[in-house]
Each structure stands twice: as C-alpha cells, then as structure tokens.
C-alpha positions in Angstrom: 19.1 -6.2 8.8 21.8 -3.5 8.9 21.1 -0.4 6.5 23.7 -1.5 3.8 22.1 -4.9 3.1 18.6 -3.4 3.5 19.6 -0.9 0.8 21.0 -3.6 -1.3 17.9 -5.8 -0.8 15.7 -2.8 -2.0 18.4 -2.1 -5.0 17.8 -5.7 -6.0 14.0 -5.2 -6.0 14.4 -2.4 -8.5 16.9 -4.3 -10.7 15.3 -7.7 -10.4 14.2 -9.4 -13.7 10.4 -9.1 -12.5 11.4 -5.6 -11.3 11.3 -2.3 -13.5 15.2 -3.0 -14.1 16.3 0.3 -13.3 16.7 2.9 -10.2 14.7 6.1 -9.9 15.8 9.2 -11.5 14.9 12.8 -10.6 11.9 14.0 -12.4 9.0 16.7 -11.9 5.4 16.4 -11.7 2.4 15.1 -9.6 -0.1 13.2 -10.9 0.2 10.1 -8.9 -2.0 10.3 -5.9 -1.8 6.9 -4.7 -0.2 3.6 -5.2 -1.0 -0.3 -4.2 1.9 -2.5 -3.4 2.6 -6.3 -1.9 3.9 -6.9 1.6 5.8 -9.9 1.5 9.6 -10.8 2.1 11.5 -8.5 -0.4 12.9 -11.6 -2.1 9.1 -12.3 -3.2 7.3 -9.2 -3.5 10.1 -6.4 -3.7 10.4 -6.4 -7.1 6.6 -6.0 -7.8 6.5 -3.1 -5.2 9.4 -1.4 -6.7 7.3 -0.7 -9.9 5.1 1.4 -7.7 7.9 3.0 -6.0 9.5 4.1 -8.9 6.4 5.5 -10.4 6.3 8.1 -7.5 10.0 8.4 -7.0 9.9 10.1 -10.3 7.7 13.0 -9.1 7.7 15.7 -6.7 8.4 14.5 -3.2 5.4 14.5 -0.7 5.2 16.2 2.7 3.4 12.9 4.2 3.0 9.5 3.1 -0.3 7.7 4.5 0.6 3.8 4.6 -2.7 1.7 5.3 -2.3 -2.0 5.8 -4.4 -4.8 7.1 -4.5 -6.1 10.6 -2.9 -9.8 10.6 -2.6 -10.0 14.5 -5.9 -9.1 15.6 -4.7 -6.5 18.1 -6.1 -2.9 18.6 -9.0 -1.1 17.5 -10.9 -2.0 14.3 -9.1 1.0 12.4 -6.0 2.0 14.3 -3.9 5.0 14.0 -0.5 5.7 15.9 -0.1 9.5 16.3 3.0 10.6 18.0 6.8 9.5 17.8 8.8 8.3 15.4 9.0 4.7 13.4 12.5 3.4 12.9 14.2 1.0 10.4 17.9 0.2 9.8 17.7 3.1 7.3 16.8 5.5 10.1 13.9 7.4 11.9 10.6 8.8 10.3 8.6 11.3 12.3 4.9 10.4 12.5 2.6 13.4 11.3 0.3 14.1 14.2 -1.8 16.6 13.1 -2.9 14.9 9.8 -3.5 11.5 12.0 -5.6 13.4 14.4 -7.7 15.0 11.6 -8.5 11.4 10.5 -9.3 10.1 13.5 -11.7 13.2 14.5 -13.6 12.8 10.9 -13.6 9.0 11.0 -16.4 7.3 12.9 -14.5 4.1 13.4 -10.6 5.3 13.4 -9.0 5.3 16.7 -5.4 5.8 18.5 -4.2 2.5 19.3 -0.6 1.5 19.2 -0.9 -1.9 19.9 -2.2 -2.6 16.4 1.3 -2.1 15.1 3.5 -3.8 17.4 3.7 -7.0 15.5 2.1 -6.1 12.2 4.4 -6.3 9.0 2.4 -5.1 6.3 3.0 -1.3 7.1 6.4 -1.8 8.5 7.9 -3.4 5.0 6.9 -0.3 3.2 9.0 2.2 5.5 12.4 1.1 4.1 11.2 1.4 0.3 9.8 5.2 1.2 13.1 6.0 3.0 15.0 4.8 0.0 13.0 7.0 -2.5 12.1 10.1 -0.2 15.3 11.8 1.8 12.5 13.1 4.2 8.9 12.5 4.8 6.6 12.2 7.7 4.3 8.9 8.3 0.7 8.5 8.9 0.4 4.3 9.6 -3.3 3.2 9.6 -3.9 -0.3 10.3 -7.4 -1.8 9.3 -9.0 -4.7 11.2 -12.6 -4.1 9.5 -12.3 -4.1 6.1 -15.9 -4.1 5.1 -17.3 -1.6 2.3 -18.5 0.8 5.5 -15.2 1.0 7.2 -13.4 1.5 4.1 -15.8 4.2 3.0 -15.5 5.9 6.1 -11.8 5.9 6.3 -11.4 6.9 2.6 -13.8 9.6 3.2 -12.1 10.9 6.5 -8.5 10.7 4.7 -9.8 12.9 2.0 -11.7 15.5 4.3 -8.4 15.9 6.4 -5.9 16.5 3.5 -5.4 20.3 3.6 -2.5 21.8 1.8 0.1 19.2 2.3 1.1 17.1 -0.3 0.1 13.8 0.5 0.9 10.1 -0.9 -1.3 7.2 0.0 0.2 3.9 0.0 -2.2 0.8 0.0 -0.7 -2.6 1.3 -2.1 -5.7 0.3 -0.9 -9.2 -1.1 -3.4 -11.0 -3.4 -4.9 -14.6 -3.2 -3.0 -16.9 -1.1 -1.9 -20.5 -1.2 -3.8 -21.8 -4.0 -2.7 -23.6 -7.5 -1.3 -20.8 -9.8 -4.2 -21.3 -12.6 -7.0 -20.5 -9.5 -4.7 -17.8 -8.1 -4.6 -16.0 -11.3 -8.2 -16.3 -12.1 -9.3 -15.0 -8.5 -6.4 -12.3 -8.7 -7.6 -11.0 -12.3 -11.0 -10.1 -10.4 -9.1 -7.8 -7.9 -7.0 -6.5 -10.7 -9.9 -5.4 -12.8 -11.6 -3.9 -9.8 -8.5 -1.7 -9.2 -8.4 -0.3 -12.8 -12.2 0.1 -12.6 -11.6 2.1 -9.5 -14.6 0.5 -7.9 -14.3 -0.5 -4.2 -17.8 -2.0 -4.2 -16.9 -4.3 -7.2 -13.6 -5.1 -5.3 -15.3 -6.2 -2.2 -18.2 -8.2 -3.8 -15.6 -10.1 -5.7 -13.5 -10.8 -2.6 -16.6 -12.4 -1.0 -18.3 -14.0 -4.0 -15.2 -15.5 -5.2 -13.7 -16.4 -1.9 -10.4 -14.5 -2.5 -8.1 -14.5 0.3 -6.5 -10.8 -0.4 -5.5 -9.6 2.7 -5.6 -5.9 2.3 -8.7 -5.4 0.1 -10.0 -2.7 2.8 -6.7 -0.7 2.5 -7.1 -0.6 -1.2 -10.7 0.1 -1.0 -10.3 2.9 1.2 -7.5 4.3 -0.7 -9.8 4.1 -3.9 -12.6 6.0 -2.1 -10.1 8.9 -0.9 -8.3 9.2 -4.1 -11.6 9.5 -6.3 -12.8 12.2 -3.8 -9.5 14.0 -4.5 -10.2 13.8 -8.2 -8.4 10.8 -9.4 -9.1 9.5 -12.8 -7.2 6.2 -13.5 -5.6 3.4 -12.0 -3.1 1.2 -13.8 -1.7 -2.3 -12.9 2.3 -1.7 -13.0 3.3 -5.4 -12.2 1.6 -8.7 -11.3 3.2 -12.0 -10.7 3.1 -14.8 -8.2 5.6 -16.3 -5.6 5.6 -19.2 -8.3 7.3 -16.8 -10.7 10.4 -16.5 -7.8 10.6 -20.0 -6.5 9.2 -22.3 -9.5 6.7 -23.9 -7.4 3.3 -23.4 -8.7 1.1 -25.7 -6.5 0.5 -23.1 -3.9 1.4 -19.4 -4.7 0.7 -15.9 -3.2 -0.3 -13.4 -5.8 1.6 -9.8 -5.9 0.7 -6.8 -7.7 1.4 -3.0 -7.8 -0.5 -0.3 -9.3 -0.7 3.4 -9.4 -3.4 5.9 -9.4 -3.6 9.0 -10.9 -5.1 12.3 -11.0 -4.6 13.1 -14.7 -2.7 11.7 -18.0 1.0 10.9 -17.6 
C-alpha cells in the first residue's frame, strides 16, 4: 500500500458503519492507560480498532507506545522485544525506544531481545499505521509473546510497570477473538473474554480461554496489559466495539470475533 491508500483505509475504518463514525479531534486529558485492539485486515477489523484509537487520540499524546502482540509464527524467543532501530510503514519511520525496552528485558525473567520474532508477525505491524495516523511523533516498544500463560503474562506485565519511569506511555494489546466457528458459538465464547477484560481479571481470562477452548490468539498480551495497568492504578475497562467477520461479509457459518476496549485510570 502507498501512503495515500493506507491513510484512506484508516480513514474508512473511522467512518465505517461499524466504526466510531468520526475522525479524532484534539482534546486534553490522560485517563486511558491502555487499549485492546484486533489485528485482522483493516477491511475486517479496522472499524473495531478505530473505536479504541479514537479514544486515545482524543487525549494527551504519549512519548512511547508499547505494542504487545501474540507470536503467530513460532520464531524467536518465548517473549521477544526489539530494542534498536526503526519500524517503517508507508506512513514513515517510527524510532524504537531502546532504553525502555532494555529496562523491561532487565526486569523480566522471560523477555529477551530477538528480532526474528517480528520478521513475519502481523499482529504488531498492523497497529503501527493507526498509531502514525493519530500521533505525529512517538517511540515504539514492540513485544511479541510466544508464551502466553498466566506466569509469563504476570512476569511481563510487572516488568512493564516497573520499567515505566517518568515518560508518558500507552500500552496497546493486540488480539483477535474466537476463530472460525459459527456466529452463535463465537458470540458465546467471546462473551467470556469480554467479561474478563471488563472485570480486569487476567486469571479469569486465562481460565476461560482454557476451559471453553476459546481460540483468542492474543490472550497473553491482554493479560499482561491488565497486569501492568492495574499495577499502574487503572480502575476500569470498557468494551468499545464488538462484532464478527460475519457482520462485514454476511457469512455467519465460520466467523472471527473482533473487539476493542479501553483501560482507564479514573473516570472520564
């Protein structure tokens, strides 16, 4: 995609019938500490993601964005970070925040630097143009989770919290919901995940995923984000958007669920 067509796709996501229906406006405030967003192609899940990106665009801009995504490829270490250089999209270059990444690796017992986890991983990459669309400048800390269990999630979440010093940081957890089941069954399974996010309970989320056999691909990133934000004083989570691929293409036999959410430190 070139920069114009990519910007148009993102604009379409904001204006979509399932999106927020408007573009972000400049506002002040900083109560949102994290968002949860899907990572399918923009034509499928962009409208859901736009709800969350709108909410953070309409508050103070962060210095750094930590994007945590699941590892779909099996490459790299169990929890991988990339510490040096830039990420490039058709919208330009984003510098990596090396110091914060080094602190996270230092404080975590599982996270390591390993660029190979990112070479073919889309779950983090698709968030970068959305971030570039709403933020003129920011630094990036990409984190790719192969291990997504409760222990790894709590280790990473704690390390993130302990590593954030005086910089303003936004956390983005990248996850789609249940995959490739009939709509009614996916809605039932997805409800467990959405309820756990709203309860801000990473253990409830992990238990539901295993008990109900929910194919939510980024439950670890969501769990780690819940841990980090609660340690940072977050008090509530709100689901901003939920629909399935069936609502986009009209085929409800095998759907993928998409949701976005915001996690806030205090009332709006």
